[in-house]
Structure formats: structure tokens, C-alpha cells
C-alpha positions as CSV (number, residue, x, y, z in Angstrom):
1,Q,17.7,149.3,172.6
2,H,16.9,152.2,174.1
3,L,14.0,154.2,175.3
4,P,13.6,157.7,174.9
5,P,14.0,159.6,178.0
6,A,10.5,161.0,180.1
7,I,9.7,163.6,182.3
8,A,7.1,163.5,184.4
9,L,5.1,166.5,185.0
10,V,2.6,167.3,187.4
11,Q,-0.5,169.2,187.2
12,G,-0.2,172.9,187.9
13,W,3.1,175.2,186.8
14,N,6.0,173.1,186.2
15,L,10.0,173.9,184.8
16,V,10.3,172.5,181.7
17,P,13.7,171.7,178.8
18,A,12.9,172.3,175.0
19,V,15.8,169.3,174.0
20,S,16.0,166.6,171.2
21,I,17.4,163.5,171.3
22,T,17.4,163.3,167.6
23,G,21.1,165.9,167.8
24,A,19.1,169.4,166.6
25,A,21.8,171.7,167.2
26,V,21.1,174.3,170.3
27,A,18.4,177.0,168.9
28,S,16.4,173.8,166.4
29,T,13.3,175.1,167.1
30,M,9.8,172.7,167.3
31,D,6.5,173.2,166.9
32,S,4.5,173.4,170.4
33,D,2.2,170.7,170.5
34,T,3.8,168.2,168.3
35,Y,6.3,169.0,171.7
36,F,4.1,168.3,174.2
37,T,2.5,165.9,172.5
38,G,0.1,163.6,174.8
39,L,0.2,166.8,177.3
40,D,-3.4,167.7,178.6
41,W,-1.7,171.7,178.2
42,T,-3.7,174.9,178.1
43,R,-0.5,177.3,179.0
44,A,2.6,178.0,178.2
45,Y,5.4,181.5,178.8
46,G,8.8,181.2,177.2
47,F,11.7,184.3,177.7
48,D,12.6,185.7,174.8
49,T,16.4,187.3,174.3
50,A,15.5,189.2,171.3
51,T,12.5,190.9,173.4
52,D,14.5,191.1,176.4
53,A,10.6,189.9,177.4
54,F,8.2,186.8,178.4
55,I,5.4,185.5,175.7
56,S,2.3,183.3,175.9
57,F,1.0,181.1,174.3
58,I,-1.9,178.2,174.0
59,P,-1.9,175.1,172.4
60,T,-2.4,175.1,168.7
61,A,-3.0,178.5,169.2
62,G,-0.6,178.7,165.2
63,A,3.1,179.1,163.5
64,D,4.5,181.3,166.1
65,T,4.4,178.4,169.4
66,A,7.9,177.4,168.1
67,V,10.0,176.0,171.7
68,V,13.3,176.8,171.3
69,V,15.9,174.0,172.0
70,G,17.8,175.4,175.2
71,R,15.3,176.9,176.6
72,G,13.4,176.7,179.4
73,Y,9.5,176.5,179.4
74,W,6.9,177.1,181.9
75,L,3.7,174.9,181.3
76,F,0.9,174.2,182.7
77,L,-0.9,171.4,183.0
78,S,-4.5,170.3,183.5
79,K,-3.3,166.6,184.9
80,A,-0.7,165.3,185.1
81,G,1.5,163.1,182.5
82,S,5.0,162.9,181.2
83,L,6.8,165.1,178.4
84,V,8.8,163.1,175.6
85,P,10.7,164.7,173.9
């Protein structure tokens, strides 16, 4: 039996990958609230290559807060936790 991978994160800023253990293709999207489930996060930043600008999102901000498989995000945590993709 295989356990899903877990990425240990610290309180404060963390650079985290958006990966899929189910084999989703690169550039597939996932809701940020779902992807960061179980973490006490307050803000995330990613880079939008279409607009050549950083984007910022917060928990429960709506449909435009998707993370993209294959990209990295700066994630601020109120307390340490583990990301399980």
C-alpha cells in the first residue's frame, strides 16, 4: 500500500508546487481551496504567463483561484502543515 506524498510546510511563506498524483496533464487546473485543503493559508501568489504578471488569491475567493499543474506558488501559512497533492 502506498501513502500519498506529503510536503512539509513551515509557518510563513513557502514555495510549493502544483502537482497531480492522479496523472493530470500539465496545465490542468484545480481549485485552490481543494488543493490546499487542511492548510491554514491566508494568501497565495502565482505567475500568469498570459498576462506576464503575478496574481494573488485568498481562500474562498471564488472560481478564478485555480492552481495550474506544473506551476509553483508562494503560499503564506498561519501555522505549519503538510500539503498532500
